[in-house]
C-alpha positions in Angstrom: 103.8 119.1 84.5 105.8 119.8 87.6 104.3 120.5 91.0 104.0 124.0 92.3 107.0 125.5 94.1 105.9 128.3 96.5 108.0 131.2 97.8 106.5 132.1 101.2 107.7 135.6 102.2 106.7 136.0 105.9 108.6 137.1 108.9 106.2 135.7 111.6 108.0 132.4 112.4 105.0 130.6 113.9 102.7 131.6 111.1 105.3 130.8 108.4 105.8 127.3 109.8 102.1 126.7 110.1 101.5 127.9 106.5 104.4 125.8 105.2 103.0 122.7 107.0 99.6 123.3 105.4 101.0 123.7 101.9 103.3 120.7 102.2 100.4 118.5 103.3 98.8 119.4 99.9 102.0 118.4 98.1 103.5 121.8 97.4 107.2 122.6 97.7 107.7 125.6 100.0 110.7 127.9 100.4 110.5 130.4 103.2 112.0 133.9 103.3 111.7 136.2 106.3 113.3 139.2 104.6 113.3 140.9 101.3 116.9 140.2 100.9 116.3 136.4 101.2 113.3 136.6 98.9 115.4 138.2 96.2 118.0 135.4 96.6 115.3 132.8 96.2 114.0 134.4 93.1 117.4 134.2 91.6 118.3 130.6 92.6 115.0 128.6 92.9 112.6 129.9 90.2 109.4 129.6 92.3 106.0 129.1 90.6 104.0 131.3 93.0 104.7 133.9 95.7 102.8 134.3 98.9 103.9 137.7 100.1 103.5 139.6 103.4 103.4 143.4 103.3 105.3 144.3 106.5 108.8 142.9 106.5 111.9 143.7 108.6 113.9 145.2 105.8 111.1 146.8 103.7 107.6 146.0 102.4 106.0 143.5 100.1 104.9 146.2 97.7 108.5 147.0 96.8 109.2 143.3 96.2 106.1 142.9 94.1 107.1 145.8 91.9 110.6 144.5 91.5 109.3 141.0 90.5 106.9 142.5 87.9 109.7 144.4 86.2 111.2 141.1 85.0 108.5 138.5 85.4 104.9 139.1 84.5 103.8 135.5 84.6 104.4 134.3 88.2 101.3 134.5 90.4 101.7 136.8 93.4 99.2 136.5 96.3 99.5 139.0 99.2 98.9 137.3 102.5 98.8 140.0 105.2 96.9 141.5 108.1 96.8 144.8 106.3 93.4 144.5 104.8 92.1 148.0 104.2 90.8 148.6 100.7 93.5 151.2 99.9 96.2 148.6 100.7 94.5 145.9 98.6 94.1 148.2 95.6 97.7 149.3 95.9 98.9 145.7 95.9 96.7 144.8 92.9 97.8 147.9 91.0 101.4 146.9 91.5 100.8 143.6 89.8 99.6 141.2 92.5 97.1 138.6 91.3 95.2 138.1 94.6 95.0 139.3 98.2 94.2 137.1 101.3 93.9 138.7 104.7 95.1 137.1 108.0 93.9 135.2 109.8 93.1 133.3 106.7 90.8 130.3 106.1 92.9 127.3 105.1 90.5 126.1 102.4 90.1 129.6 100.9 93.9 130.0 100.8 94.4 126.6 99.1 91.7 127.3 96.6 93.2 130.6 95.6 96.7 129.1 95.3 95.3 126.3 93.1 93.3 128.7 90.9 96.3 131.0 90.4 98.6 128.1 89.5 96.0 126.7 87.1 95.9 130.1 85.4 99.7 130.1 85.2 99.6 126.6 83.7 100.4 124.4 86.7 98.4 121.6 88.3 98.0 121.0 92.0 100.9 118.8 93.2 98.4 116.3 94.6 97.2 115.5 91.1 100.8 114.3 90.3 101.4 112.4 93.5 100.8 109.0 92.1 103.4 109.5 89.3 106.8 107.9 89.6 109.4 110.6 90.5 111.8 111.6 87.8 115.4 110.8 88.3 116.4 114.4 88.9 113.9 114.7 91.7 115.8 112.2 93.8 119.3 112.9 95.1 121.2 109.7 96.2 124.2 109.9 98.5 125.6 106.8 100.3 122.6 104.7 101.4 120.2 107.6 101.5 117.7 109.0 99.0 116.5 112.6 99.3 113.3 113.5 97.5 113.6 117.1 96.5 110.0 117.9 95.9 108.5 116.0 98.9 111.3 116.9 101.3 111.7 113.3 102.4 114.8 111.4 103.3 114.8 107.6 103.0 117.5 105.1 104.1 117.0 101.5 102.9 113.4 102.3 102.1 112.8 103.6 105.7 111.7 107.2 106.3 114.4 109.1 108.3 112.6 111.2 110.9 114.0 114.7 110.4 112.7 117.9 112.0 111.8 120.8 109.7 115.1 122.6 110.4 117.1 119.4 109.9 115.3 119.0 106.5 116.1 122.6 105.6 119.8 122.1 106.5 120.0 119.0 104.3 118.1 120.7 101.5 120.5 123.7 101.5 123.6 121.4 101.5 122.3 119.3 98.6 121.2 122.4 96.7 124.7 123.8 97.1 126.6 120.6 96.5 130.4 121.2 96.6 130.1 124.8 97.8 131.3 125.9 101.2 128.4 127.5 103.2 129.4 129.7 106.1 127.6 129.3 109.4 126.0 132.7 109.0 124.6 131.7 105.5 123.1 128.6 107.0 121.5 130.5 109.9 120.0 133.1 107.5 118.7 130.5 105.0 117.2 128.2 107.6 115.7 130.6 110.1 115.7 134.0 108.3 113.3 135.4 110.8 115.3 137.8 113.0 114.4 135.8 116.1 116.8 136.6 119.0 117.1 133.0 120.2 118.8 132.0 116.9 122.5 131.8 117.5 125.7 129.9 116.5 125.1 127.3 119.2 121.7 126.6 117.8 123.2 125.7 114.5 125.8 123.4 116.1 123.0 121.5 117.9 121.1 121.0 114.6 124.2 120.0 112.8 125.0 117.4 115.4 121.5 116.0 115.3 121.5 115.8 111.5 124.8 114.0 111.4 123.7 111.6 114.0 120.7 110.7 112.0 122.7 110.2 108.8 124.9 107.7 110.5 127.9 106.7 108.4 126.7 109.0 105.6 127.4 112.0 107.8 130.9 112.0 106.2 129.2 113.7 103.2 129.0 116.8 105.3 132.5 118.2 105.7 133.5 120.8 108.3 135.6 123.6 106.8 137.3 124.8 110.0 136.8 128.5 110.7 134.4 128.9 107.9 131.4 126.5 107.8 130.4 123.3 106.0 130.5 121.7 102.6 128.4 118.9 101.2 130.7 116.7 99.1 130.1 116.3 95.3 129.2 112.8 94.2 132.5 112.6 92.2 134.5 113.9 95.1 136.4 111.0 96.7 138.0 113.1 99.4 137.4 111.6 102.8 136.9 113.4 106.1 134.4 115.7 107.8 
């Protein structure tokens, strides 16, 4: 059975990164969304196995999203992870279909236990239980001399781990996930950061793109620049050269 994929809907950048780090250390795959709009996109494209959901978000509230999800999906576990901890708020979330409610600041062990319990009830095992298994072929994306492990978010080159920052990993993940599709610079900014932070701008993306390409070496040619639009990750059967 596959490892749990968690959609983390949280607009606090520092908290989201810390939570993602904790979950990845336990073997989970984590997809961040800092807005309801991005969360809806993830539900359509990535089919997560569990949702960690904040209440207060820049473009709405988690209660709305919970209600929307439950209209089409009654199985996926939803855990509210929020500083809004009054009884009336907890009851409201549970009545809308949430499975659990954890208040911030949370205790790491408690959060992990609740996630594991909800995934078990939904029919999934903790990813750590499957860690010793050989990865399936579709879990590994090979391009050039590199191998990208989708679940573990690791990049290897000649059996050596390539040291990528979280944002560089997210960039690469988005490119591979959208192989052959042109992604605009705005789309990449939204999908990677998606937090509304004022320091995120076009120049920031350029810096991360340069660093990622530098670390890919000769395989950087797989990322093509579409002038005036954005970038495209070449399909494996695309023999077109250039960047």
